[in-house]
N, C-alpha and C positions, 0 to 999 in steps of 0.2 A: 439481424446479426445473431449468430449462435454463440452461447456462452457456456463456460464450464467453471466449476469450483473444485479445487483440489482438497481432498480429505486426507488427513493424517492423524494418527493417534495423539490425543491431547489438545487438538484444536477445539475451541468451544464457541467460535463465532460463525461457524459454517451455516447454521440455520438463519442467522441474521443476514448473512450475505446472500444466501439463496432467496430469502424473502425480498430483499432489496432488488436484486436482479430481475426477479419475477414480476414485481410490481412496476418497475420502470420499463422493462422490455416487453412485458406481456406474455413471456414464455419462460418456463422454469429452466434453469441451467442444467446441463449434464454434470454429474458428479464423477470425479476421477479418483480412484483409490491409490494409495502409496505405491503399490506394486505394479501399476500400469507402466508399460515400457513405450507406449505410443499414445499420442493425442491426435484425434481425428483431424484430417485436413480441413474439414468444414467448420472447425471451432475458430471463432474470430477474436474472442476475448477469454482469457483464463485468469481467474482470481485465486490467490492464496490468502485465506482469511486469518484472523487472529486467534490467539489462544496460547497454549503452552505445549507445543509439539514435543513429544517424548519427554515430558516433564522438565523441559529446559536443561536436561543434563548436558554436561561438557560446557556448552555455551548455547545461548538461545538460538535455535534454528540450525545448530551444527549437525545434528543427526539427520534431521529432515532434509537438509540440503544434499545428503548423500543417498537418498532414496531413488529408485528407478524413475519415479514420476518426475522428479526434478531434472534428471538428465533429459527426459523427453520434453519437458517444459523449456529447457535451455535451447534445445534444437528448434522448437516452435518460435521462440523469441528471436533467434538468430535469423529466421525466415521472415520476420516482420510482424508476427502475431502480437496483438496487444496483451500486456500482462500487468496485473495490479497485485501488489502485496501490501496488506494492511497489518500493522502491528507485528505480530509474530511472523506474518507473511513477509513483511519488509525485512525482518531479521533473516529469514530463510533465503530471500533473494540476494541479500548481501553475502551470506555464507556460501551461496552457490556460485558467486562470482558474476551475477547478472547486474549488480549495482556496486559502485565503489564505496569505500569507507568501511566503518564498523559501528556497531551499536553496543554501547557499554552500559553498565549499571547507572541508574539515575544518580545525579549529583547528590541528592538527598539521602541516597541509599534506602529509599522507601518506595513502596508501590504507590502509584499515583492514579486516582480515578476521579476525574472532574471534567468540566467543560473548559476549553481554552479558546482563544481567538487565533485565527490564522490569517496571514496576509498572502494573497495570491501574488507570488513573486514572478511568475511567468505565465501569462494567460494565452500564450500562443501554441501550447501543446495540444495533442488530441485528447487529453484528459481535463484540461483547464479552460478550453475555449468557450465554455459556457459562463465564465466569470469575466470580470474586467481587471485589467492590470492594477495591482495595488488594492483590490477589493478586500475588505475584512469580513471574514465569515466565522461562524461559530462551529465548533466540532468537539465531541467528547474524546477523551483519552482514557486508557486503562492499561498501564504497563509498569514494569519494574526496571526494564533495560532498554530505555529509549533514547539514551544520550548519544547523539550522532557525533562521531569523531572521524577525522581523516588527517593524513599528513599534510604538511603545508603545500606541497606540489599538487596533490589531489584536490585539496580544498580550493586552491586558486583556479584549477582547471574547471571544476564543476561550476564555480561562480562565473568565470569568464564565458563559459559555453551556455549559460542559461539553464543549466540542469537542475538548479534549485527552483522548485515550483511552489512550495509552501514554506512559510516561516511562522514561528510562533510570534504573535503580535501583542502589543500593549502590555508588555511585562508578564505574559502568561506562560512563558517557557517553563514546562513542568519537569524538565529533566537535565538541563544544563547543556543541551546540544550546541555545538559550535555554530556561530553565526545565526543562532535561533532556527536552525534547519529542522523542518518538520516533514518534508517530503522532497524526493528527488526523482529525476528520470535518467535513463541511460543516454549515451551520446546519440543513439538513433532516435530517441524520443518515444519508443513504443513500450518501454517498461517503466512503470511507476511504483515506487515504494514510499509509504508514508506511515507514521506511527498513529496519528489520530484515526478515528473510526467514522468515516462519512456515511457508512451504511446504517448508522444509528441516528441519523438526523435527515430523513428523506421525506417525512410526511407530518401532518399536524399531530398525529398521535404521539410522535416523538418530541413534540414541542417546537418543531421547526423543520425546514426542508433545505438547509444550507448545503447539505451533502449531495442532494439530488442532481445538481448540475454536473457534478463530476462524472457520475455514471451515465447521465444522458449524453454527455459529450463523447465518452468512450464507446457508447452503444449507438451513437449517431441517431438519437431520437429526440423528440421535443421534450424539454425540461418540464 
């Protein structure tokens, strides 16, 4: 499976994501700059990593979502290509209209950087099939605007359709997200957005490998 990582000014987790995809798939991902207007047909998975694209001006992800590469990414996603957005990447996918809801300032109004517990709320997606339903995993977070919110109708819809795939568990919600939501997929199930950083917990050197199964499932390789 051929992968790609989107590069935008201000993102600072691109190297972590490139390293994770390389280690798990055995092949370095292609990198795609902000001005690209097309994404090759043979790319099977595109990842938008975390950071602070364009300094988080206006709103987190708002400027990035209007770059040419995001228009190309939206077209790829609509054709069924798998897409993952982590942290700022999640914010960008929401701003681009690829995922519902919004990500607001943390309830504490403070930047949060620590490990949390996640419950696998839906283990039947192409990103979570390497976990078991209800499994609790560890994952680090590092964000200032990770408070997931949605109107009542949208929230009911994503819950009813099984689009919530990760929840903060055991009282570790770091940002006040509604229903402890940490990660969601689109209705088609091929676009995942999550605030925690699974790429930073994939091997013993990280202190654990709880995030590895997510990428292994998305890449269709052995965990």
